[in-house]
Structures are given as structure tokens and as C-alpha cells.
C-alpha positions as CSV (number, residue, x, y, z in Angstrom):
1,M,25.4,52.4,-11.5
2,I,23.6,53.7,-8.3
3,N,19.9,52.9,-8.1
4,R,18.0,56.4,-9.1
5,A,15.0,55.3,-7.6
6,V,13.6,57.6,-4.7
7,E,10.6,56.8,-1.9
8,P,7.4,59.1,-2.4
9,C,7.3,62.1,-0.4
10,D,4.9,64.8,0.0
11,G,3.1,66.6,-2.4
12,V,5.6,68.7,-5.0
13,L,4.5,72.2,-6.1
14,I,5.0,72.5,-9.9
15,V,4.3,76.1,-11.1
16,L,3.6,75.9,-14.8
17,T,2.8,79.5,-15.5
18,S,2.2,82.6,-13.2
19,S,-1.7,81.8,-13.3
20,L,-1.7,77.9,-13.3
21,K,-0.6,75.8,-10.4
22,I,-0.7,72.0,-10.2
23,T,0.3,69.9,-7.1
24,L,1.6,66.4,-7.7
25,G,2.9,63.5,-5.5
26,Q,6.5,62.7,-6.2
27,T,5.9,59.4,-8.0
28,D,3.0,61.2,-10.0
29,F,5.7,64.0,-10.9
30,K,8.4,61.5,-12.0
31,D,6.0,59.6,-14.3
32,L,5.0,63.1,-16.0
33,L,8.3,64.1,-16.3
34,S,9.4,60.8,-18.1
35,K,6.5,61.0,-20.4
36,I,7.0,64.6,-21.2
37,Y,10.8,63.7,-21.9
38,S,10.1,60.6,-24.0
39,Q,7.6,62.9,-26.3
40,N,10.2,65.5,-26.8
41,D,12.7,63.0,-27.6
42,E,10.9,62.5,-30.7
43,E,10.9,66.1,-31.7
44,Q,13.6,68.0,-33.4
45,A,16.0,69.4,-31.0
46,G,15.6,73.1,-30.4
47,A,17.9,76.1,-30.7
48,I,20.6,76.6,-28.1
49,P,20.5,80.2,-27.1
50,E,23.0,82.1,-25.2
51,I,23.1,83.1,-21.8
52,D,25.5,85.6,-20.4
53,G,27.5,85.0,-23.7
54,T,27.7,81.2,-23.3
55,R,25.8,78.7,-25.4
56,R,23.8,76.1,-23.4
57,E,21.3,73.2,-23.6
58,T,17.7,73.9,-23.3
59,F,14.4,72.1,-23.9
60,N,11.9,72.0,-26.4
61,G,8.0,72.9,-25.9
62,R,6.2,71.5,-22.8
63,D,9.4,69.8,-21.9
64,R,11.2,73.2,-21.3
65,I,8.6,74.8,-19.3
66,L,8.4,71.7,-17.0
67,A,12.1,72.0,-16.7
68,D,12.0,75.7,-15.5
69,A,9.7,74.8,-13.0
70,W,11.8,72.1,-11.7
71,D,14.5,74.9,-11.7
72,K,12.6,76.8,-9.6
73,M,11.8,73.9,-7.1
74,L,15.2,73.1,-6.9
75,G,16.3,76.6,-5.5
76,T,15.4,75.2,-1.9
77,N,17.7,72.0,-2.3
78,N,20.1,71.3,0.3
79,L,23.1,70.8,-1.9
80,G,25.9,73.0,-0.3
81,H,29.0,71.5,-2.3
82,L,29.1,69.7,-5.3
83,G,31.9,67.9,-6.8
84,I,32.2,66.8,-10.0
85,I,34.8,64.5,-11.8
86,L,34.9,65.3,-15.2
87,D,35.7,61.7,-17.0
88,G,35.4,60.4,-20.4
89,N,36.8,63.3,-22.6
90,R,39.3,60.9,-24.5
91,R,36.8,58.1,-25.1
92,W,34.5,60.5,-26.4
93,A,37.0,61.7,-28.7
94,K,37.8,58.2,-29.9
95,T,34.0,57.2,-30.2
96,N,33.5,60.2,-32.4
97,G,36.6,59.6,-34.7
98,L,38.6,62.7,-33.1
99,N,41.9,63.3,-31.3
100,P,42.2,63.1,-27.8
101,W,42.8,66.8,-27.3
102,Q,39.6,67.4,-29.2
103,G,38.0,65.6,-26.4
104,Y,39.3,68.1,-24.1
105,W,38.0,71.0,-25.8
106,A,34.6,69.3,-25.8
107,G,34.9,68.8,-22.3
108,A,36.0,72.1,-21.4
109,N,33.0,73.9,-23.3
110,K,30.7,71.2,-21.4
111,A,32.3,72.5,-18.1
112,E,31.6,76.1,-18.8
113,E,27.7,75.0,-19.5
114,F,27.8,73.1,-16.3
115,L,28.8,76.2,-14.4
116,D,25.7,77.9,-16.1
117,W,23.6,75.3,-14.6
118,C,25.0,75.6,-11.2
119,L,24.7,79.2,-11.1
120,E,20.9,78.9,-12.3
121,L,20.3,76.7,-9.2
122,G,22.4,78.7,-6.8
123,I,24.8,75.9,-5.6
124,P,27.1,77.7,-3.1
125,E,30.3,75.8,-4.1
126,V,31.4,73.7,-6.9
127,S,34.5,71.5,-7.3
128,M,35.7,70.5,-10.5
129,Y,38.4,67.8,-11.0
130,V,40.1,69.0,-14.1
131,L,43.7,67.2,-14.0
132,S,44.6,64.7,-11.1
133,S,48.4,64.5,-10.2
134,E,48.2,60.8,-11.7
135,N,47.1,62.1,-15.0
136,F,49.8,64.5,-15.1
137,E,52.3,62.2,-14.3
138,K,51.1,59.5,-16.9
139,R,49.9,61.6,-19.8
140,S,52.5,62.2,-22.9
141,K,54.0,65.7,-23.1
142,K,52.0,66.3,-26.2
143,E,48.6,65.7,-24.5
144,L,49.7,67.7,-21.5
145,R,50.6,70.7,-23.8
146,E,47.0,70.6,-25.4
147,I,45.3,70.4,-21.8
148,F,47.1,73.1,-20.8
149,K,46.3,75.2,-23.8
150,V,42.8,74.3,-23.2
151,L,43.1,75.7,-19.5
152,L,45.1,78.7,-20.7
153,E,42.1,79.8,-23.0
154,K,39.4,78.9,-20.6
155,T,40.9,80.8,-17.7
156,Q,41.5,83.8,-20.0
157,K,37.8,83.6,-21.2
158,L,36.5,83.3,-17.3
159,M,38.9,86.3,-16.3
160,N,36.3,88.6,-18.6
161,D,33.2,86.7,-18.2
162,E,30.5,88.7,-17.1
163,K,28.9,85.8,-14.8
164,I,32.0,86.1,-12.3
165,P,30.9,89.7,-11.0
166,K,27.1,89.2,-11.7
167,Y,27.1,86.2,-9.4
168,E,30.1,87.0,-7.3
169,V,32.1,83.8,-7.9
170,K,35.2,83.4,-6.0
171,V,37.3,81.3,-8.2
172,K,40.2,79.1,-6.4
173,F,42.7,77.0,-8.2
174,C,44.1,74.2,-6.2
175,G,46.8,71.8,-6.9
176,S,50.6,71.6,-7.3
177,F,51.5,74.4,-9.5
178,H,55.6,74.2,-9.5
179,E,55.4,72.0,-12.6
180,L,52.8,73.6,-14.7
181,P,53.8,76.4,-17.4
182,S,54.5,79.6,-16.0
183,G,52.1,81.5,-18.5
184,L,49.3,79.4,-17.1
185,V,50.0,79.6,-13.4
186,R,50.3,83.4,-13.5
187,A,46.8,83.3,-15.4
188,F,45.6,81.2,-12.6
189,Q,47.0,83.8,-9.9
190,K,45.5,86.9,-11.8
191,L,41.8,85.3,-12.2
192,M,42.1,84.4,-8.5
193,R,43.1,87.9,-7.5
194,R,40.5,89.4,-9.6
195,A,37.8,87.2,-7.6
196,R,39.2,87.1,-4.4
197,N,36.6,89.2,-2.6
198,Y,33.2,87.4,-3.9
199,Q,31.7,85.5,-1.6
200,K,28.3,84.2,-2.9
201,M,29.5,81.2,-4.6
202,V,33.0,79.4,-4.7
203,L,34.4,77.7,-7.9
204,N,37.6,75.5,-7.0
205,V,39.3,74.2,-10.2
206,L,41.6,71.1,-9.3
207,V,44.6,71.0,-11.3
208,N,47.4,68.7,-10.9
209,Y,45.6,67.8,-7.6
210,G,45.7,64.6,-5.4
211,S,44.1,64.5,-2.3
212,Q,46.8,62.2,-0.5
213,G,49.0,65.1,-1.2
214,E,46.7,67.6,-0.1
215,L,46.4,65.8,3.1
216,R,50.2,65.1,3.6
217,K,50.6,69.1,3.4
218,A,47.8,69.8,5.6
219,I,49.1,67.5,8.3
220,A,52.7,69.0,8.0
221,K,51.5,72.5,8.4
222,A,49.3,71.3,11.7
223,I,52.4,69.7,13.1
224,R,54.4,73.1,12.5
225,S,51.8,75.0,14.1
226,A,51.5,72.7,17.2
227,I,55.1,72.8,17.7
228,G,55.9,74.4,21.1
229,K,52.3,75.2,21.5
230,K,49.7,73.4,23.5
231,I,47.6,72.4,20.4
232,R,45.8,69.2,19.7
233,I,46.0,68.0,16.1
234,T,42.1,67.4,15.6
235,P,40.2,67.1,12.4
236,K,39.1,70.5,12.5
237,V,42.8,71.6,12.6
238,I,43.5,69.5,9.5
239,Q,40.5,70.7,7.8
240,K,41.6,74.2,8.5
241,N,44.7,73.4,6.5
242,L,43.1,72.1,3.4
243,M,43.2,73.5,0.0
244,V,39.3,72.9,-0.1
245,G,37.9,73.2,3.3
246,K,34.2,72.6,3.0
247,P,32.8,69.0,3.1
248,L,31.1,67.6,0.0
249,D,27.7,67.0,-0.2
250,L,27.5,65.4,-3.5
251,I,30.0,63.8,-5.9
252,I,28.9,63.0,-9.7
253,R,31.4,61.1,-11.8
254,T,30.8,60.7,-15.5
255,G,32.5,58.0,-17.6
256,G,31.4,54.8,-16.1
257,D,34.2,54.1,-13.5
258,H,33.2,53.8,-10.0
259,R,36.1,55.4,-8.0
260,L,37.0,58.5,-6.5
261,S,40.7,58.6,-8.1
262,N,42.1,60.7,-5.1
263,F,39.4,63.4,-5.5
264,L,38.9,65.2,-2.2
265,L,39.3,62.1,0.2
266,W,38.7,63.7,3.3
267,Q,36.1,66.3,2.1
268,A,34.1,63.3,0.8
269,A,33.6,61.4,4.1
270,Y,29.8,61.8,4.3
271,A,29.2,62.8,0.3
272,E,26.5,60.9,-1.7
273,I,28.2,59.7,-4.9
274,Y,26.5,59.0,-8.2
275,F,28.1,57.2,-10.9
276,T,27.0,57.7,-14.4
277,D,28.0,55.7,-17.7
278,T,27.6,59.1,-19.6
279,L,30.9,60.6,-21.2
280,W,31.6,64.2,-19.6
281,P,31.0,65.8,-23.0
282,D,27.7,64.2,-23.7
283,F,26.6,65.1,-20.1
284,S,23.1,66.8,-20.4
285,K,21.1,69.2,-18.1
286,R,18.4,66.6,-17.9
287,E,20.6,64.5,-16.5
288,F,21.9,66.8,-14.1
289,L,18.4,67.5,-12.9
290,N,17.7,64.1,-12.4
291,I,20.6,63.3,-10.3
292,I,19.9,66.5,-8.2
293,E,16.1,65.0,-7.6
294,W,17.8,61.6,-6.5
295,F,19.9,63.5,-4.1
296,N,17.1,65.9,-2.6
297,H,15.4,62.4,-1.6
298,R,18.6,60.9,0.0
299,Q,18.3,60.3,3.9
300,R,21.5,61.4,5.0
301,R,22.7,60.2,8.6
302,F,26.2,61.5,8.7
303,G,27.3,58.2,10.8
304,E,24.3,58.1,12.6
């Protein structure tokens, strides 16, 4: 696991109430955050309220107040494109004595919650790795049917979700669809048409996707466009033909594995990568905030 330690920086302004402001150094803030978390770990978990019709994780007492202040500070973060590899659903199900597909339902519910967190933080683009082309080839037919059932229900739910127009979320499904069930593909296309004019946030959902296949297609398109013309095939030309054009800033992979598994390889060239042992359905808002904090204090050099 990547070390979460960060170097001290200038003071961080924490707004606890409209009338009380405290300025803390970064190290002090992390100590305070840790103490408050440890105190509240001993308390009974609070209710999980609904936001825009979706149940989500919240915090108790002082923990919740500090987390809300941290959310406000994160509004100024430099995270433009976040990639998330949703790994560990089957292992979570096995650990809890459930069937594998019950892990997929738990993972899908967590993905809904995670989208809420990203909307709250104002992250402009999020790419979710839902099903790789390799998983599509190796999973059993029964397991794939269950995955498709989950995807169809969640896509239909998203189609009527008020968050999409409220936050102006452009939804894109990326991958090879010719082998997917026709009803699922139609649902993808319907949602993409409904959200195609939104621009404030982009949600890329990668289904039966593999980055090597994406690159082959992008290069082939670039070559076809260059035939008979004085066009050089540059990185910009290739990037223009990718399913996901924007470079990644941060990749989070849950589940304990330390690899990209054919996920947005071109876009990940200068991304910061964070691996966590947490299984995807157990991924918490608290851990997400810690990762964003870690990212905000990375010194990104982009090859310099």
C-alpha cells in the first residue's frame, strides 16, 4: 500500500461554524482528525440519511462537523479526472457468506454512493471501471447474467435520477458493446442521449472495456484519417480518437491488488495511483477523504 504520509504545508483553514474559525497546520489538522475519528469509532453508528433519494454514509457528532468542513476545503482541490477500479465485490460476498452476485449488488450500491461523494466535491470527471474485457471473457455465463441484471437496473434508475439534470452530468458508457445483451445496450444508449448535452460533470462507465483494445482502435482511426493527407500521427491525434480523452489525475484501486489491469493506460501516463486493501463494498467516505487529502499534497512533476 502506498504511504499516506504527507509533508507539512501552510496553515489550513477549518470552518467549524459560521461564527467560529480555527487555523491549523497540516500536521495538527491530521492529528485532530485522527483523534476525532478514534473517539467516534467507539460511538454507535449514526443514521444514514437520504440525499437526492440515495442513502449515503454520514458521520456522528464532532466527526460530522469536521468532515463537512473538510468537504468545503476540498472544493478547491486540483482533481480534474478521477479513475476508480471497483475491485473486491466477489471476495466481499465470500467473506460475508453470500453468493458472488450479491457482492455485485453491494458494489453497485457503493458506486451510487461514491458518485454522490464526487458530486459533493465537484470533481469534473469520473471514470468507473465496472467490467473489464478480460473479466467478460473469463466469468461464467451465470455470473455475467447477474452482472448485466445489476447494470440494467442501475442504468434505468440513473435515467430517472434527479442528480443527473441537477448536477448536469454527462454520462458515457465506454467499451465493446456488440457482445452485450441488446436490452442493456439500448438502456446505455437511452441514458447517453438523455444526458448528452450536460457539461458540468462527466461520468464514464467502462463496461467490457480494455485499454489495449481502445488504443488499437484509436490508432487505426488515426491512420485512416491520415491516408492521403499530410497528417502526422502525434499523441494528440491518438488522444482525440480515444473513448476517454482526458488524462487521469488520480486512480484509486480497491481490493488489495497493485496493478492497473488494462484500465485507461494512455490516460494514466502521469496519474497518481493509490492502492487500498479495502474491498469495494466496504470503501468509506472517510477513506475517500483521506485519499483526496493525500492527493492534494502530492508534488506532481509530469516528467520534469
